[in-house]
C-alpha positions in Angstrom: 0.2 0.1 -0.1 1.0 3.4 -0.6 2.0 5.2 2.2 0.4 8.4 3.0 3.9 10.8 2.9 4.0 9.5 -1.0 0.5 10.5 -1.7 1.4 13.8 0.3 4.4 14.7 -2.1 2.4 14.0 -4.9 -1.2 14.6 -4.9 -2.0 17.8 -2.2 -4.8 19.7 -4.3 -6.6 18.0 -7.3 -4.3 18.9 -10.7 -1.9 21.2 -8.3 1.3 21.6 -8.6 3.9 23.6 -6.8 4.2 27.6 -7.4 8.4 28.5 -7.8 9.3 32.0 -6.4 10.8 34.1 -9.3 14.2 33.6 -9.7 14.5 37.5 -11.5 12.5 40.7 -11.7 12.6 40.4 -15.6 9.0 39.9 -16.6 8.0 37.7 -19.9 7.8 39.5 -23.5 4.0 39.4 -23.9 3.2 38.1 -27.5 1.5 40.2 -30.3 -1.5 38.1 -30.0 -1.9 38.5 -26.3 -1.3 42.2 -26.5 -3.9 42.6 -29.0 -6.1 40.3 -26.8 -5.5 41.9 -23.9 -6.5 45.6 -26.0 -9.1 43.9 -27.2 -10.8 43.1 -23.9 -10.2 46.2 -22.3 -12.0 48.6 -24.9 -15.0 45.8 -25.1 -16.1 45.4 -21.9 -19.2 43.3 -23.0 -17.1 41.2 -25.6 -15.9 38.2 -23.3 -14.4 36.6 -26.4 -11.1 38.0 -26.4 -10.8 37.6 -22.2 -11.6 34.1 -22.7 -8.9 33.2 -25.3 -6.5 35.4 -23.0 -7.7 33.5 -19.7 -6.7 30.5 -21.4 -3.2 31.5 -23.3 -1.9 33.0 -19.7 -3.2 29.8 -18.2 -1.1 27.5 -20.3 2.0 29.5 -19.3 1.5 29.4 -15.7 1.0 25.7 -16.3 4.3 25.9 -18.1 6.3 27.8 -15.8 4.7 27.9 -12.1 5.9 31.2 -11.1 4.8 33.8 -8.9 4.4 36.8 -11.9 2.3 34.2 -14.5 0.5 32.9 -11.6 -1.0 36.3 -10.6 -1.8 37.3 -14.5 -3.5 34.1 -14.9 -5.4 35.1 -11.8 -6.2 38.7 -12.6 -8.0 37.6 -16.0 -9.9 34.7 -14.8 -11.0 37.1 -12.2 -12.2 39.6 -14.4 -13.6 36.6 -16.6 -15.7 35.4 -13.7 -16.9 38.9 -12.8 -18.6 39.7 -16.6 -19.2 35.5 -16.4 -20.4 35.1 -12.7 -21.8 31.9 -14.4 -19.7 30.2 -16.5 -18.4 27.4 -14.8 -14.9 27.4 -16.3 -13.8 30.6 -15.1 -15.9 29.8 -11.4 -12.8 27.1 -11.2 -10.2 28.0 -12.4 -10.8 31.3 -10.2 -11.1 29.4 -7.2 -8.5 26.9 -7.7 -6.0 29.9 -9.2 -7.0 31.6 -5.4 -5.8 28.4 -4.0 -2.4 28.0 -5.9 -1.6 31.6 -4.8 -2.8 30.3 -1.1 0.0 27.6 -1.1 3.0 30.6 -2.5 2.0 32.6 0.3 1.0 31.0 2.5 -1.7 33.5 3.5 -5.2 32.6 2.8 -8.5 34.0 4.3 -10.5 30.8 5.5 -13.6 32.8 6.1 -14.2 34.8 2.8 -13.3 31.5 1.1 -15.8 29.3 3.1 -18.4 31.7 2.4 -17.9 31.9 -1.6 -17.7 28.0 -1.9 -20.7 27.8 0.0 -22.5 30.1 -2.8 -21.1 27.9 -5.4 -22.8 24.6 -5.4 -21.0 23.4 -8.7 -17.3 23.3 -6.7 -18.6 20.6 -4.8 -19.6 18.6 -7.8 -16.1 17.8 -9.1 -12.9 16.8 -7.4 -11.7 20.1 -5.8 -10.5 21.0 -2.6 -12.7 22.3 -0.3 -11.2 25.6 2.0 -11.1 23.7 4.8 -8.0 21.2 2.9 -6.1 24.5 3.2 -6.3 24.5 6.7 -3.3 21.1 6.7 -1.3 22.5 3.9 -0.9 25.8 5.3 -0.3 24.3 9.3 3.4 23.5 11.0 3.0 20.3 10.4 4.8 19.7 13.7 1.7 21.1 15.3 -0.8 18.7 13.6 -1.6 15.0 15.0 -2.4 12.0 13.1 -6.4 12.8 15.1 -6.2 16.6 13.9 -5.1 15.4 10.4 -8.0 12.8 10.2 -10.1 14.8 11.7 -9.5 17.6 8.2 -9.8 15.2 5.6 -12.8 13.8 7.5 -13.9 17.7 6.9 -13.0 18.4 3.9 -15.0 14.8 2.6 -17.7 16.7 4.2 -17.5 19.2 2.1 -17.1 18.1 -0.6 -17.9 14.1 -1.4 -15.5 14.3 -4.7 -12.5 15.9 -3.5 -10.4 12.2 -4.6 -7.6 12.8 -2.4 -8.9 13.1 1.1 -10.4 9.7 0.0 -7.0 8.7 -0.9 -4.9 10.4 1.9 -7.3 9.1 4.9 -7.7 5.6 3.5 -3.5 5.4 3.1 -4.3 6.4 7.2 -6.4 3.5 8.0 -4.7 1.1 6.0 -1.5 2.2 8.3 -3.8 1.6 11.0 -4.8 -1.7 10.2 -8.5 -0.6 9.6 -8.8 -2.2 6.1 -12.7 -1.8 6.3 -12.9 1.7 6.6 -10.0 2.1 4.0 -11.8 0.0 1.8 -15.5 1.8 2.2 -13.7 5.1 1.4 -11.7 3.9 -2.0 -14.5 2.4 -2.8 -17.4 5.2 -2.1 -14.0 7.4 -4.4 -14.9 5.0 -6.9 -18.4 5.1 -7.3 -18.2 8.9 -7.5 -15.1 8.5 -10.2 -15.6 5.7 -12.1 -12.3 4.4 -13.7 -10.0 7.2 -12.1 -6.5 5.3 -11.9 -5.0 6.9 -8.9 -8.4 5.3 -7.1 -7.8 1.9 -8.6 -4.9 1.6 -7.6 -5.0 1.5 -3.9 -8.3 0.1 -4.1 -7.2 -3.1 -6.1 -4.1 -3.3 -4.0 -6.8 -3.4 -0.8 -9.1 -5.7 -2.6 -6.2 -8.7 -3.1 -5.2 -8.8 0.3 -8.8 -8.8 1.2 -9.6 -11.9 -1.3 -6.7 -13.6 0.2 -8.2 -13.5 3.6 -11.8 -14.5 2.3 -11.1 -17.2 -0.1 -10.6 -19.5 3.3 -14.4 -18.4 4.5 -15.9 -17.6 1.2 -17.0 -17.5 -2.2 -14.5 -14.4 -4.0 -15.2 -14.7 -7.3 -17.3 -11.7 -8.5 -14.1 -9.7 -6.4 -11.8 -11.3 -8.4 -13.6 -10.1 -11.5 -14.2 -6.7 -10.8 -10.1 -7.0 -9.4 -9.7 -8.3 -12.7 -11.3 -5.5 -15.2 -9.8 -3.1 -13.1 -6.2 -4.0 -13.6 -6.6 -4.8 -17.3 -7.6 -0.8 -16.7 -4.6 -0.1 -14.9 -2.2 -2.2 -17.4 -3.8 -0.4 -20.6 -3.4 3.3 -19.2 -0.1 2.5 -17.4 1.4 -0.8 -19.8 5.1 0.4 -18.4 4.2 0.0 -15.3 5.7 -3.6 -13.9 3.7 -2.9 -10.8 0.2 -3.6 -12.6 1.2 -6.7 -14.6 2.4 -8.7 -11.5 -0.6 -7.8 -9.5 -2.9 -8.9 -12.4 -0.7 -12.1 -12.5 -1.3 -12.4 -8.6 -5.4 -12.2 -9.5 -5.2 -14.6 -12.6 -3.5 -16.8 -10.3 -6.2 -16.7 -7.5 -8.7 -17.4 -10.6 -6.7 -20.5 -11.6 -6.5 -18.8 -15.1 -2.4 -20.5 -14.4 -0.9 -20.0 -18.0 -2.2 -16.5 -18.7 -1.1 -15.8 -14.7 2.6 -16.8 -16.2 1.9 -14.1 -19.2 1.4 -11.5 -17.3 4.1 -12.1 -14.8 6.9 -12.4 -17.3 5.5 -9.0 -18.7 6.3 -7.5 -14.9 9.7 -8.6 -15.6 10.8 -7.7 -19.0 10.0 -4.0 -17.5 12.0 -4.8 -13.9 14.2 -7.4 -13.3 12.8 -6.9 -9.8 10.2 -9.4 -10.3 12.6 -12.3 -11.8 11.3 -14.2 -7.9 7.6 -13.1 -8.9 7.9 -14.5 -11.9 9.8 -18.0 -11.0 7.1 -18.4 -8.5 4.4 -17.7 -11.3 6.0 -20.8 -12.8 6.1 -23.2 -10.2 1.8 -22.8 -10.4 2.1 -23.0 -13.3 4.0 -26.5 -13.0 6.9 -25.2 -15.5 9.5 -27.1 -13.4 12.3 -26.4 -15.8 11.7 -22.9 -15.8 12.0 -23.1 -11.7 15.3 -25.1 -12.0 16.9 -22.6 -14.2 16.2 -19.1 -12.3 17.5 -21.1 -9.0 21.0 -22.2 -10.8 21.3 -18.7 -11.6 21.5 -17.7 -8.4 23.4 -18.5 -5.4 21.8 -19.3 -2.5 23.2 -16.3 -0.3 21.6 -13.7 -2.9 18.2 -15.0 -2.5 15.7 -12.9 -0.5 13.3 -15.1 1.8 10.6 -15.3 -0.3 12.4 -17.2 -2.9 14.0 -19.2 -0.4 10.2 -20.3 0.5 9.6 -20.8 -3.5 13.1 -23.1 -3.3 12.0 -25.3 -0.7 8.5 -26.0 -1.6 9.8 -26.0 -5.4 11.9 -29.0 -4.6 9.6 -30.5 -2.6 7.8 -30.9 -5.3 10.3 -32.3 -7.6 11.2 -34.8 -4.8 14.7 -33.1 -4.2 15.1 -33.5 -0.8 18.7 -32.6 0.3 17.9 -29.2 -2.3 15.0 -28.2 -0.1 17.1 -28.9 3.4 19.5 -26.4 2.0 17.5 -23.9 1.1 15.7 -24.4 4.4 19.0 -23.9 6.3 19.7 -20.9 4.5 15.6 -19.6 5.2 15.8 -20.3 8.9 19.1 -17.4 9.2 16.6 -14.9 7.8 14.3 -13.0 10.5 11.2 -12.7 8.3 10.7 -16.0 8.0 7.3 -18.2 8.2 6.3 -21.3 10.2 5.4 -23.2 7.1 8.9 -22.6 6.2 10.4 -24.0 8.9 7.7 -27.0 9.0 8.2 -28.2 5.5 12.1 -27.2 5.5 12.5 -29.9 8.5 10.2 -32.2 7.0 12.7 -32.4 3.8 15.0 -33.8 6.5 12.2 -36.3 7.2 12.3 -37.6 4.0 16.1 -38.2 3.6 15.6 -40.0 7.5 17.5 -37.2 9.6 15.1 -37.1 12.3 17.8 -35.0 14.5 18.2 -32.3 12.0 14.4 -31.9 11.3 14.3 -31.2 14.9 16.9 -28.9 15.1 15.9 -26.8 12.1 11.8 -26.9 13.9 13.9 -25.6 17.3 16.2 -23.3 15.3 13.3 -21.7 13.2 10.2 -21.4 15.7 12.4 -19.6 18.5 12.0 -16.8 16.0 8.8 -16.9 15.4 5.2 -16.5 17.1 2.8 -19.7 16.2 -0.9 -19.4 15.4 -3.0 -21.6 17.1 -4.0 -23.7 14.1 -0.4 -24.1 13.3 0.6 -25.3 16.4 -1.9 -27.9 15.6 0.1 -28.9 12.6 3.3 -29.0 14.8 1.6 -31.7 17.5 0.6 -33.4 14.3 4.4 -33.4 12.7 5.6 -34.4 16.3 2.8 -36.9 16.3 1.1 -35.8 19.5 -1.9 -35.7 17.2 -3.5 -38.3 14.9 -4.4 -36.9 11.3 -8.5 -37.3 12.2 -7.4 -35.2 15.1 -5.6 -32.6 12.9 -9.2 -32.5 10.7 -11.2 -31.9 13.2 -9.6 -29.1 14.9 -9.7 -27.2 10.5 -11.9 -24.5 10.4 -11.7 -24.1 6.4 -11.1 -25.1 3.5 -7.9 -23.2 3.0 -7.0 -25.7 6.5 -8.4 -28.3 5.3 -5.7 -27.9 2.6 -2.4 -27.2 4.6 -3.8 -30.4 6.6 -3.9 -33.0 3.7 -0.6 -31.3 3.0 1.4 -31.8 6.2 -0.4 -35.6 6.3 0.5 -36.6 2.9 4.2 -35.2 3.1 3.8 -37.7 6.4 2.3 -40.9 4.4 5.0 -40.4 1.8 7.8 -40.4 4.6 6.2 -43.9 5.7 6.3 -45.2 1.9 2.4 -44.9 1.6 2.5 -43.9 -1.8 -1.6 -44.4 -2.6 -2.8 -42.7 0.0 -0.3 -40.2 -0.7 -1.7 -39.7 -3.8 -5.0 -39.8 -2.8 -4.2 -36.7 0.0 -2.5 -34.5 -2.9 -6.0 -34.7 -5.3 -7.8 -33.8 -2.1 -5.8 -30.5 -2.2 -6.4 -30.2 -5.6 -9.9 -30.7 -5.9 -10.3 -28.2 -2.9 -8.6 -25.5 -5.7 -7.4 -23.2 -3.3 -5.6 -21.5 -5.9 -3.6 -19.0 -3.5 -1.6 -21.5 -1.0 1.5 -23.3 -1.9 0.3 -26.6 -1.0 -2.2 -26.7 -4.1 0.5 -26.1 -6.6 2.9 -28.0 -5.0 0.7 -31.0 -5.0 -0.3 -30.6 -8.6 3.3 -30.6 -9.4 4.5 -33.8 -7.4 1.1 -35.3 -9.1 2.5 -34.3 -12.2 6.0 -35.8 -11.5 4.7 -38.9 -10.8 2.7 -39.4 -13.6 5.4 -38.2 -15.5 7.9 -40.8 -14.0 5.3 -43.6 -14.0 
C-alpha cells in the first residue's frame, strides 16, 4: 500500500502543482496576439471572447512555468472573466483553483472569505477540487498537527466535498496503516463510485482488494471480487503499460482465478519491464508447473543472494520435485533470515524427515520456531508433525478449506515419508480438488502428481 507520505508529496490538491518563486525580476514578453487580446478585452468590456482566449493563454503559461508572476497574471485575468461571466463554470473553477495556488504560494489564505464563497457556489462541490477546509492542513506547521488532527481535517474535507479524490486517498492510506482495512476499503469504494475509472483510485483500491481476497478466500466465495479486480487491473495495465507492478498484480489475480498460463504471461511482462520481478515470475511458473523454468531460475542464483520469499519458493519447489536434499539446503539458509514463516520452517524440516535425518529436522524446527510466534492452527499442525495428535484430530481442528488444504498436505508428506504412496496421492488429489489457488500447497500438490505421472 502506498504510504501516506508518498501521497502527500505527489497529490495535495486536484490538478495542483507547486508554484515557484520568480528567480528574476524580469517579466515575460507578451506576444503580439496576447497584447491584441488584452487591448480588445479592455476596449470592449461586454465582449468576453478575447478575454476568454487571453485567460487560456495565461493559464497555459502558468501551468508551464509555475512562477508567482505567471500565477498573478492568470489569476487577474480569470478574476475579470468570472466578474463578467459569473455563471461560467470554467471561469469559476479556474478562479477558485488559482486562488488555492496563491494561498499555497504566499502562505496566506482568507479561510472565512473562501468558505463563504465556496458555500455560494454549489458547482464546486460537484467536482474533484479541494474545499477551503483542506487548506488548514496545507498551510499548518506539520509539527503542530497530530494524526487525529489530520484525520479530522480530511473528514471535514470529505463532508464539504464528497467528490474530492485526494482526501479519500490520503485518509484511506492512514486507515490502512492503522490496519483499519474495512474503513480504507469503504472510502476507496465510495471514491470509485463517485469517480469511476479513475486510476488514482483504482491503484490503492485494488491493492487492498487483493489482500482482502487472500483473507476471504478461506471463508467464502470471492469470485465476484476477483472478476471486478481483474477488470480493474486490465484497465490499469492498459493506461500504464510500462508499470511492472500492475502487470504483476494482474498475474496474481489471474492465479487466484485459476488461470495459471495467463498468470505466467503477465508475470513475464512484469519481469521484462523490471528485473525486480524475476522471483515473482518464478513463483508464477511454480503455479503453472513449469519445473524447468524454476530450476533455471535457482541455478542462476547464489543461495546466499536469495531473499526470504525466493528461498520459501525453493523449499516448496524442491519438495514438489522430490529433491529432498536441495529443499533441506534451501531451508537451512531460510532459517537464518528474520522474516520467515511457520510453513517454511515446517516444510523444510520435512525435507530432512524424507532423508531420514530426524535429528536435523528437530534442530531446524527448534531454530526456526524460536524466531516466530505461531498461531493456534499452526500449533495443531506442529503437534501432528511431532506425532502428538492423529490425522483425524488434525482434520477435526481445521475450520475452513484453507486449513483443510494444509492438513491434507502435511498428512500427505507424512504418508510419503512412511512409504504409503497410494494414500499420499489421495491426499494430493484432495488438495487439488479443494482449488485453493492462493496456497503454495495447491501448486505443490499439483506438481507432485504431475511429477509422479511423468515418472510412471
